[in-house]
C-alpha positions as CSV (number, residue, x, y, z in Angstrom):
1,M,0.0,0.0,0.0
2,T,1.3,3.4,-0.9
3,K,2.5,5.5,2.1
4,I,1.7,9.2,2.1
5,L,2.9,11.7,4.8
6,V,0.8,14.8,5.3
7,I,2.5,17.7,7.1
8,E,-0.1,20.5,7.9
9,D,-0.5,22.7,11.0
10,E,-4.2,23.7,10.2
11,L,-6.3,20.9,11.7
12,E,-9.3,21.4,9.4
13,V,-7.2,21.3,6.2
14,R,-5.2,18.3,7.5
15,E,-8.4,16.3,8.4
16,N,-9.9,17.0,5.0
17,I,-6.8,15.7,3.2
18,L,-6.6,12.6,5.4
19,E,-10.3,11.8,4.8
20,T,-9.8,12.0,1.0
21,L,-6.7,9.9,1.0
22,K,-8.0,7.2,3.3
23,A,-11.1,6.9,1.1
24,E,-8.7,6.1,-1.7
25,K,-7.1,3.4,0.4
26,F,-3.8,5.1,0.9
27,D,-1.7,4.4,4.0
28,V,-1.6,7.9,5.5
29,T,0.5,9.4,8.3
30,E,0.0,12.9,9.6
31,A,2.2,15.5,11.3
32,E,1.0,18.8,12.7
33,N,4.3,20.7,12.4
34,G,7.5,20.8,10.5
35,F,9.7,19.2,13.2
36,A,7.4,16.2,13.7
37,G,7.0,15.9,9.9
38,T,10.8,15.8,9.3
39,R,11.3,13.1,11.9
40,L,8.4,10.9,10.5
41,A,9.7,11.4,6.9
42,I,13.2,10.2,7.9
43,A,11.9,7.3,10.0
44,L,9.1,6.1,7.6
45,Q,10.5,7.1,4.2
46,P,7.0,7.4,2.6
47,D,6.3,7.2,-1.1
48,L,5.0,10.8,-1.2
49,I,5.0,13.9,1.1
50,I,2.4,16.6,1.1
51,C,3.5,19.6,3.1
52,D,2.2,23.0,4.0
53,V,4.5,26.0,3.3
54,M,3.5,28.4,6.1
55,M,4.1,26.7,9.4
56,P,5.5,28.2,12.7
57,Q,9.0,27.4,13.8
58,L,10.1,25.1,10.9
59,D,8.2,26.0,7.7
60,G,7.8,23.8,4.6
61,Y,10.9,25.2,3.0
62,G,12.9,24.2,6.0
63,V,11.4,20.7,6.0
64,L,12.2,20.2,2.3
65,R,15.8,21.6,2.7
66,V,16.4,19.0,5.5
67,L,14.9,16.1,3.6
68,R,16.7,16.8,0.3
69,Q,20.0,16.7,2.2
70,N,19.2,13.3,3.7
71,E,20.2,10.4,1.3
72,N,17.2,8.3,2.4
73,T,14.6,11.0,1.7
74,A,16.3,13.0,-1.0
75,T,14.2,11.6,-3.9
76,I,10.8,11.3,-2.2
77,P,8.2,13.2,-4.3
78,F,7.2,16.4,-2.5
79,I,4.1,18.4,-3.0
80,F,3.7,21.9,-1.4
81,L,0.4,23.3,-0.2
82,T,0.1,27.1,-0.1
83,A,-2.4,29.9,-0.1
84,K,0.3,32.1,-1.8
85,S,0.5,32.1,-5.5
86,E,3.4,34.5,-6.1
87,K,6.0,33.4,-8.6
88,A,8.8,34.0,-6.2
89,D,7.4,31.6,-3.7
90,W,6.9,29.0,-6.4
91,R,10.5,29.4,-7.6
92,R,11.9,29.1,-4.0
93,G,10.2,25.8,-3.5
94,M,11.3,24.4,-6.9
95,E,14.8,25.5,-6.3
96,L,14.9,23.5,-3.1
97,G,13.6,20.5,-5.0
98,A,9.8,20.5,-4.7
99,D,7.9,18.5,-7.3
100,D,4.6,20.2,-7.4
101,Y,2.4,23.0,-5.8
102,L,-1.3,23.0,-4.9
103,I,-2.8,26.4,-4.3
104,K,-5.3,26.5,-1.5
105,P,-8.2,26.0,-1.7
106,F,-8.0,23.0,-4.0
107,S,-10.5,20.3,-5.1
108,T,-10.4,16.6,-4.4
109,K,-9.8,16.0,-8.1
110,E,-6.8,18.4,-8.1
111,L,-5.3,16.7,-5.1
112,L,-5.7,13.2,-6.6
113,A,-4.4,14.4,-10.0
114,A,-1.2,15.8,-8.3
115,I,-0.7,12.6,-6.4
116,A,-1.2,10.5,-9.5
117,A,1.3,12.6,-11.4
118,R,4.0,12.5,-8.7
119,L,3.7,8.8,-8.1
120,Q,4.5,8.2,-11.8
121,G,2.0,5.4,-12.2
122,R,3.4,3.3,-9.3
123,V,0.3,4.1,-7.2
124,A,-2.8,2.1,-8.0
125,L,-5.9,3.9,-6.9
126,E,-9.0,1.9,-6.4
127,K,-10.1,-0.1,-9.5
128,K,-12.9,2.3,-10.2
129,H,-10.2,5.0,-10.7
130,A,-7.7,3.0,-12.8
131,K,-8.9,4.4,-16.1
132,E,-8.8,8.0,-14.7
133,L,-5.3,7.4,-13.4
134,K,-4.1,6.3,-16.9
135,E,-5.6,9.4,-18.5
136,L,-4.0,11.6,-15.9
137,E,-0.6,9.9,-16.5
138,N,-0.9,10.5,-20.2
139,K,-2.0,14.1,-19.7
140,Y,0.9,14.9,-17.3
141,S,3.5,12.9,-19.2
142,N,5.4,15.9,-20.5
143,L,5.2,17.6,-17.1
144,L,6.5,14.5,-15.5
145,Y,9.6,13.9,-17.6
146,Y,10.5,17.3,-19.2
147,D,11.3,20.7,-17.8
148,S,8.6,23.1,-18.9
149,L,11.0,26.0,-19.5
150,T,13.9,24.5,-21.4
151,K,12.1,21.4,-22.7
152,L,15.1,19.4,-21.5
153,P,14.7,16.1,-19.6
154,N,14.1,16.7,-15.9
155,R,15.5,14.8,-12.9
156,L,12.9,12.0,-13.2
157,S,13.7,11.5,-16.9
158,L,17.4,11.6,-16.1
159,R,17.1,8.5,-13.9
160,S,15.8,6.4,-16.8
161,L,18.3,7.8,-19.3
162,F,21.1,7.1,-16.9
163,E,19.9,3.5,-16.5
164,E,20.0,3.1,-20.2
165,A,23.5,4.5,-20.4
166,R,24.6,2.2,-17.6
167,A,23.1,-0.9,-19.2
168,K,24.8,0.0,-22.5
169,L,28.1,0.4,-20.8
170,S,27.6,-3.0,-19.0
171,L,26.9,-4.7,-22.3
172,E,30.0,-3.1,-24.0
173,T,32.2,-4.2,-21.1
174,Q,30.9,-7.8,-21.2
175,H,31.3,-7.9,-25.0
176,S,34.8,-6.6,-24.8
177,A,35.8,-9.0,-22.0
178,S,34.3,-11.9,-24.0
179,N,36.1,-11.1,-27.2
180,T,39.4,-10.6,-25.4
181,G,39.0,-13.9,-23.5
182,S,38.2,-15.8,-26.7
183,S,41.1,-14.3,-28.6
184,T,43.5,-15.0,-25.8
185,D,42.4,-18.6,-25.5
186,N,42.7,-19.3,-29.2
187,L,46.2,-17.7,-29.4
188,S,47.4,-19.6,-26.4
189,A,46.1,-22.9,-27.8
190,K,47.7,-22.3,-31.2
191,G,51.0,-21.3,-29.6
192,E,51.1,-24.3,-27.4
193,T,50.2,-26.7,-30.4
194,L,52.3,-25.3,-33.2
195,L,55.4,-24.1,-31.4
196,E,55.7,-26.8,-28.8
197,G,59.2,-28.1,-28.6
198,K,60.6,-25.7,-31.2
199,G,62.3,-23.4,-28.7
200,F,59.8,-20.6,-28.9
201,A,58.6,-18.7,-25.9
202,P,54.9,-18.9,-25.1
203,I,52.8,-16.2,-26.7
204,A,51.9,-13.5,-24.1
205,K,48.3,-12.9,-23.4
206,P,46.9,-9.5,-24.3
207,E,46.2,-7.1,-21.4
208,A,42.6,-7.0,-20.1
209,P,40.6,-4.2,-21.6
210,T,40.4,-0.9,-19.7
211,K,37.3,-0.7,-17.6
212,K,35.2,2.3,-18.8
213,M,33.4,4.8,-16.7
214,L,30.4,7.1,-16.9
215,P,31.0,10.7,-15.7
216,V,28.1,12.7,-14.3
217,L,28.5,16.4,-14.3
218,C,26.6,18.9,-12.3
219,L,26.8,22.4,-13.9
220,G,25.5,25.4,-12.0
221,L,25.4,28.9,-13.4
222,D,27.3,31.5,-11.4
223,R,25.4,34.4,-10.0
224,L,22.2,33.8,-12.0
225,S,20.3,35.6,-9.1
226,R,22.1,38.8,-9.9
227,I,20.8,38.7,-13.5
228,N,17.3,37.9,-12.2
229,E,17.5,40.9,-9.8
230,T,18.9,43.4,-12.3
231,L,17.2,42.4,-15.5
232,G,14.2,40.4,-14.2
233,Y,13.1,36.8,-14.0
234,S,11.7,36.8,-17.6
235,F,15.2,37.7,-18.9
236,G,16.7,35.1,-16.6
237,D,14.4,32.5,-18.2
238,L,15.6,33.6,-21.6
239,L,19.1,33.0,-20.5
240,L,18.3,29.6,-19.1
241,K,16.7,28.5,-22.4
242,A,19.8,29.8,-24.3
243,V,22.1,27.9,-22.0
244,A,20.1,24.8,-22.5
245,K,20.3,25.1,-26.3
246,R,24.0,25.7,-26.2
247,L,24.6,22.7,-24.0
248,T,22.5,20.5,-26.3
249,N,24.4,21.7,-29.4
250,F,27.7,21.2,-27.7
251,L,27.1,17.6,-26.7
252,E,27.3,14.7,-29.2
253,P,24.2,12.6,-30.1
254,G,23.4,10.2,-27.4
255,H,24.8,12.3,-24.7
256,V,22.4,13.5,-22.0
257,V,21.7,17.0,-20.7
258,A,18.9,17.6,-18.2
259,R,17.8,20.5,-16.0
260,L,17.9,19.8,-12.3
261,N,16.5,23.1,-10.8
262,S,16.6,26.9,-11.3
263,D,20.3,27.3,-12.2
264,Q,21.6,23.7,-12.4
265,F,22.0,21.2,-15.3
266,A,23.2,17.6,-15.3
267,I,25.3,16.2,-18.1
268,V,26.0,12.5,-18.8
269,P,28.4,12.3,-21.7
270,G,29.4,9.0,-23.2
271,A,31.6,6.4,-21.5
272,I,35.3,7.3,-20.9
273,A,38.4,5.3,-20.3
274,Q,40.3,7.8,-18.2
275,R,39.2,10.6,-15.8
276,N,41.2,13.2,-17.8
277,E,38.7,12.7,-20.6
278,A,36.0,14.1,-18.2
279,S,38.3,17.0,-17.3
280,K,38.5,17.9,-21.0
281,I,34.7,17.7,-21.4
282,A,34.3,20.0,-18.4
283,E,36.9,22.5,-19.7
284,N,35.1,22.6,-23.1
285,L,31.7,23.1,-21.4
286,L,32.9,26.0,-19.4
287,A,34.5,27.6,-22.4
288,A,31.2,27.2,-24.3
289,I,29.2,28.8,-21.5
290,A,31.6,31.7,-21.1
291,K,31.0,32.9,-24.7
292,P,28.6,35.9,-24.7
293,F,24.8,35.4,-25.2
294,L,22.9,37.9,-27.3
295,L,19.4,38.3,-25.8
296,E,16.9,41.0,-26.6
297,G,19.7,43.1,-28.1
298,K,21.8,42.8,-24.9
299,E,25.2,41.0,-24.7
300,V,25.2,38.9,-21.5
301,F,28.2,37.1,-20.0
302,V,27.8,34.2,-17.6
303,T,30.1,31.6,-16.1
304,A,29.5,28.2,-14.6
305,S,30.8,25.9,-11.9
306,T,31.0,22.2,-12.6
307,G,31.3,19.3,-10.2
308,M,31.9,15.7,-11.4
309,A,31.3,12.2,-10.0
310,V,32.2,9.0,-11.8
311,Y,30.2,5.7,-12.1
312,P,30.9,3.2,-10.7
313,Q,33.7,4.5,-8.5
314,D,31.6,7.2,-6.8
315,G,28.3,5.4,-6.7
316,Q,25.9,3.1,-8.5
317,R,22.7,5.2,-8.7
318,I,22.2,8.5,-10.4
319,D,20.9,10.1,-7.2
320,Q,24.2,9.2,-5.4
321,L,26.3,10.5,-8.3
322,L,24.3,13.8,-8.6
323,Q,24.6,14.4,-4.8
324,K,28.4,14.0,-5.0
325,A,28.8,16.0,-8.2
326,N,26.7,18.7,-6.5
327,K,29.0,18.8,-3.5
328,A,32.0,19.2,-5.9
329,M,30.2,22.0,-7.7
330,R,29.4,23.8,-4.4
331,R,33.1,23.7,-3.6
332,V,33.9,25.4,-7.0
333,K,31.3,28.1,-6.3
334,E,32.7,28.7,-2.8
335,S,36.1,29.2,-4.5
336,G,34.9,31.8,-6.9
337,G,33.3,29.7,-9.7
338,N,34.1,29.3,-13.4
339,N,36.0,26.1,-12.8
340,Y,35.5,22.4,-12.4
341,Q,36.2,19.8,-9.6
342,F,36.0,16.1,-9.2
343,Y,34.2,14.8,-6.1
344,I,36.6,13.7,-3.3
345,A,35.4,10.9,-0.9
346,V,36.6,12.7,2.2
347,W,33.9,15.3,1.7
348,H,31.2,12.6,2.0
349,R,32.5,11.6,5.4
350,A,32.5,15.2,6.6
351,S,28.9,15.6,5.2
352,D,27.8,12.4,6.9
353,E,29.2,13.8,10.2
354,I,27.3,17.1,9.7
355,L,24.1,15.2,8.8
356,A,24.4,12.9,11.8
357,L,25.0,16.0,14.0
358,E,21.9,17.7,12.6
359,N,19.8,14.6,13.0
360,G,20.9,14.3,16.6
361,L,20.2,18.0,17.1
362,R,16.6,17.4,16.2
363,Y,16.1,15.1,19.1
364,A,18.4,16.8,21.6
365,L,15.8,19.1,23.1
366,D,13.3,16.3,23.7
367,A,16.1,14.1,25.1
368,D,17.1,16.7,27.6
369,E,20.7,16.8,26.3
370,F,21.1,20.6,26.5
371,E,22.5,22.4,29.5
372,L,23.1,26.0,30.3
373,Y,26.5,27.3,31.6
374,Y,26.8,30.7,33.2
375,Q,29.7,33.1,32.9
376,P,29.9,35.8,35.6
377,Q,29.8,39.5,34.7
378,V,31.8,41.5,37.2
379,D,31.7,45.2,38.1
380,L,35.2,46.5,37.4
381,Q,35.1,49.0,40.2
382,T,33.7,46.9,43.1
383,G,34.8,43.4,41.9
384,Q,31.3,42.1,42.6
385,I,29.3,39.6,40.4
386,V,26.4,41.6,39.1
387,G,25.2,39.4,36.3
388,A,25.7,36.3,34.2
389,E,25.6,35.4,30.5
390,A,23.7,32.1,29.8
391,L,25.7,30.0,27.3
392,L,24.3,26.8,25.7
393,R,26.1,23.5,25.8
394,W,25.1,20.2,24.2
395,Q,26.0,16.9,25.9
396,H,25.7,14.4,23.0
397,P,25.2,10.8,24.1
398,Q,28.0,9.5,21.8
399,L,30.1,12.5,21.0
400,G,30.2,14.0,24.4
401,L,30.3,17.8,24.8
402,V,29.8,19.3,21.3
403,S,31.3,22.7,20.6
404,P,28.6,25.5,20.1
405,A,30.7,26.6,17.1
406,K,29.7,23.2,15.5
407,F,26.0,23.0,16.4
408,I,24.7,26.6,16.6
409,P,25.2,27.3,12.8
410,L,23.3,24.0,12.1
411,A,20.5,25.0,14.4
412,E,20.3,28.4,12.7
413,E,20.2,27.0,9.2
414,S,17.6,24.3,10.0
415,G,15.4,26.6,12.1
416,L,15.9,24.5,15.2
417,I,17.4,27.6,16.9
418,V,13.8,28.9,17.5
419,P,12.6,26.2,19.9
420,I,16.2,25.8,21.3
421,G,16.4,29.6,21.8
422,E,13.0,29.6,23.6
423,W,14.3,26.8,25.9
424,V,17.4,28.9,26.7
425,L,15.3,32.0,27.6
426,K,12.9,30.0,29.7
427,T,15.7,28.0,31.5
428,A,17.8,31.1,32.2
429,C,14.9,33.1,33.6
430,Q,13.9,30.1,35.8
431,Q,17.4,29.7,37.1
432,S,17.9,33.4,37.9
433,K,14.5,33.3,39.7
434,A,15.7,30.2,41.7
435,W,18.9,32.0,42.8
436,Q,16.8,35.0,44.0
437,A,14.5,32.7,45.9
438,A,17.6,31.1,47.5
439,G,18.6,34.5,49.0
440,F,21.3,35.6,46.5
441,P,21.4,39.2,45.3
442,S,19.3,39.8,42.1
443,L,21.6,39.2,39.2
444,R,21.1,40.4,35.6
445,M,20.7,37.5,33.2
446,A,22.1,38.0,29.7
447,V,20.7,35.8,26.9
448,N,21.6,35.8,23.2
449,L,18.8,36.2,20.6
450,S,19.4,34.6,17.2
451,G,18.5,36.2,13.9
452,R,15.6,33.8,13.4
453,Q,14.2,34.5,16.8
454,F,14.4,38.2,16.2
455,A,12.6,37.8,12.9
456,L,9.6,36.1,14.5
457,P,6.4,38.2,14.1
458,N,5.2,37.3,17.6
459,L,8.5,37.6,19.4
460,R,7.2,40.0,22.0
461,Q,4.2,37.8,22.9
462,R,6.5,34.8,23.2
463,L,8.8,36.7,25.5
464,V,5.9,37.9,27.7
465,Q,4.7,34.3,28.0
466,I,8.2,33.1,29.1
467,L,8.5,35.8,31.6
468,M,5.1,35.1,33.1
469,E,5.7,31.3,33.3
470,A,9.0,31.9,35.1
471,S,7.6,34.8,37.3
472,F,10.7,36.6,36.3
473,N,11.1,40.4,36.6
474,P,12.0,41.6,33.0
475,E,14.2,44.4,34.5
476,Y,16.8,41.7,35.2
477,L,16.9,40.3,31.7
478,D,19.4,41.5,29.0
479,L,18.7,40.5,25.4
480,E,21.9,40.4,23.4
481,L,22.0,40.8,19.6
482,T,24.8,40.9,17.1
483,E,25.3,43.9,14.8
484,S,24.6,41.8,11.7
485,I,21.0,41.0,12.9
486,V,19.9,44.6,13.4
487,I,21.7,46.1,10.4
488,Q,19.8,44.1,7.8
489,D,16.7,46.3,8.2
490,P,17.6,49.1,10.6
491,K,14.1,50.8,10.6
492,A,12.3,47.5,11.3
493,A,14.8,46.4,13.9
494,S,14.6,49.7,15.8
495,G,10.8,49.3,15.9
496,I,11.1,45.7,17.3
497,L,13.6,46.7,19.9
498,Q,11.4,49.6,21.1
499,L,8.5,47.1,21.5
500,L,10.7,44.8,23.5
501,K,11.9,47.6,25.7
502,T,8.3,48.4,26.7
503,L,8.5,45.1,28.7
504,G,11.3,46.5,30.8
505,V,14.1,44.3,29.4
506,K,17.5,45.8,28.5
507,I,19.1,45.4,25.0
508,A,22.8,44.8,24.5
509,I,24.7,45.0,21.3
510,D,27.1,42.0,21.2
511,D,30.5,41.6,19.6
512,F,30.8,45.4,19.0
513,G,33.7,46.4,16.8
514,T,33.6,43.5,14.4
515,G,31.0,44.9,12.0
516,Y,29.4,48.2,11.1
517,S,30.4,50.0,14.4
518,S,29.9,53.7,14.3
519,L,28.4,56.5,16.4
520,S,25.6,57.2,13.8
521,Y,24.8,53.4,13.7
522,L,24.5,53.2,17.5
523,Q,22.2,56.2,17.7
524,Q,19.6,54.4,15.5
525,F,18.8,51.8,18.1
526,P,17.6,51.8,21.7
527,F,20.6,49.9,23.2
528,D,21.4,49.9,26.9
529,L,24.7,48.0,26.9
530,L,27.6,47.6,24.5
531,K,29.8,44.5,24.6
532,I,33.3,45.0,23.3
533,D,34.5,42.0,21.3
534,R,37.3,39.9,22.7
535,C,39.5,40.6,19.7
536,F,40.1,44.1,21.0
537,I,40.8,42.9,24.5
538,K,43.3,40.2,23.7
539,N,46.8,41.4,24.3
540,I,45.5,44.9,24.8
541,S,48.4,45.6,27.2
542,K,50.9,45.1,24.4
543,N,48.9,46.5,21.5
544,P,48.7,50.3,21.3
545,T,46.2,50.2,18.5
546,N,43.8,48.0,20.4
547,Q,44.3,50.3,23.5
548,A,43.2,53.3,21.5
549,L,40.3,51.6,19.9
550,T,39.0,50.1,23.2
551,K,39.3,53.5,24.9
552,S,37.4,55.2,22.1
553,I,34.6,52.5,22.1
554,I,34.2,52.9,25.9
555,E,34.0,56.7,25.6
556,M,31.6,56.5,22.7
557,A,29.3,54.1,24.8
558,H,29.3,56.5,27.7
559,S,28.5,59.5,25.5
560,L,25.3,57.6,24.5
561,N,24.6,56.6,28.2
562,L,25.4,52.9,27.5
563,Q,27.2,50.6,29.8
564,A,30.4,49.0,28.4
565,I,31.1,45.4,29.0
566,A,34.5,43.9,28.0
567,E,34.5,40.2,26.9
568,G,37.4,37.8,27.0
569,V,39.4,39.4,29.8
570,E,42.2,36.9,30.7
571,T,45.0,38.9,32.5
572,E,45.5,41.3,35.3
573,A,47.1,43.8,32.9
574,E,44.0,43.7,30.6
575,M,41.7,44.3,33.6
576,G,43.9,47.2,34.9
577,L,43.7,49.0,31.6
578,L,39.9,48.5,31.4
579,R,39.6,50.0,34.9
580,Q,41.7,52.9,33.8
581,Y,39.5,53.5,30.7
582,K,36.4,53.5,33.0
583,C,34.9,50.3,31.5
584,D,31.9,49.3,33.5
585,L,31.8,45.5,33.5
586,M,33.9,42.6,32.4
587,Q,33.6,38.8,31.8
588,G,36.4,36.4,31.0
589,Y,38.6,33.6,32.2
590,L,40.5,35.9,34.6
591,F,37.5,35.8,36.9
592,S,35.8,32.6,35.8
593,K,35.1,30.4,32.9
594,P,31.5,29.5,32.1
595,L,30.1,27.2,34.8
596,P,27.1,24.8,35.2
597,A,24.4,26.1,37.5
598,L,25.6,24.3,40.6
599,K,29.2,25.4,40.3
600,F,28.1,29.0,39.5
601,E,26.0,28.9,42.7
602,Q,29.1,27.8,44.7
603,L,30.9,30.8,43.2
604,L,28.1,33.1,44.4
605,R,28.3,31.6,47.9
């Protein structure tokens, strides 16, 4: 029975879909949010996924991004549900690897037609619908197997074309081996019969034929987005069609070129005997693409990045080979583009480690694997602990303590930082409240806000709920943001910060000095505290430039009625200079490294 997973946060929509699919005898599993849907998809590996786009915390795009990066779910047909019909939204989903879109509200017939098309005839509806299914398959044949813009084969068609090429290569190899073996046997037999006893050396057997290979190339256009933004998506489409035509004309008959997504093409040339033949093909392809395109009277230049994987050395299936060729192509893009690169196996091991880490991250919150450490913030004049910064730590069951530098970027990229960030806020507020209840002086609690958290439309409401649940006085909460978060949209950021400040919390600008730092920039936002990045503090006693910069930053902060906090203070000399410059607070290993809650409490005692 065909398994379908439905990921939809709206109960009424989800129930209507389930009712329809169950009536058609599908094996249906449901998920009410992106996180649950991702877990179920990886665990169940259904035949088809139907997923809403707009969901809180982890939206449909995030779900698809995760599943396309997982080898076990990378090729599962994926249908988006959305109430938005803008072309940009449709493009975004298709670029991530979506197979289809259904615009809400949709009819039962539209839903079943989309499912029939995506299951490519493998799904048998009830017998009464068998004729309709065949008609739908015929109707959607071109959509199923060919890209609508370039008319090239699509990813689905590429699979069958690759299987044909692989079968042809296998037959050629067998035929070559058979002929070589027969010829060798005959020569050996004749040599032994005719020349026996006449003093002749035995006739040497010919060498075995060289095993041939099939290269798979993933070619991505460099900076296509820039052309779309400056000349428009319609012009970008013209360019894509021109590139498709040039690639087709470049390749020999029988070679395959397919379109994978918005700016990527796959090329499967004929069989080769040596890898340097693939290098030559890649070089010629890049040269062909680099020649100018004349479109609507405009001369347009574009370059490409190409990654290559080789069958059978790098994989048996086209999906494996494309995944590896894509990794190589990404490496080329990261290095500036307009070049080619073979896949290297060590990358796969690194990717596996990252994927395993991300999968573990998805369960870490429920498994209670996170812990908060607290680093004291000390008044530089009195030497008293006046606050603490809450710092997240992950105790992985197999890997032990995982560095935040490894898992925080993964959490940001996957959207997991939103629920994790809420847990940090809640736990930090509860811990600070517990210390107050134990009779310790009220300490300020500093918590970092991620970019994704800051972008939440209901951030203020969520914060109010957390403060109420913890019965925590907002006057003792410092929210820390990096410069890069607020500078993306200064006007909107300033408005959000003003709203947060109405709660009574204080706002700190973190890592100051590493980005856009200027007086005019600071004046745009309602900050209360300024944290000087550790790069200015390190070796400040021996570096006159850092001394001057740090002193200027502190004076600038005070001129705007901001408190200055120095991070990463490690020596008495550094602390002495900061006192001399009238810095307000410090944190760093000189006083204490970050500590778990119990050890921090001992420090307070």
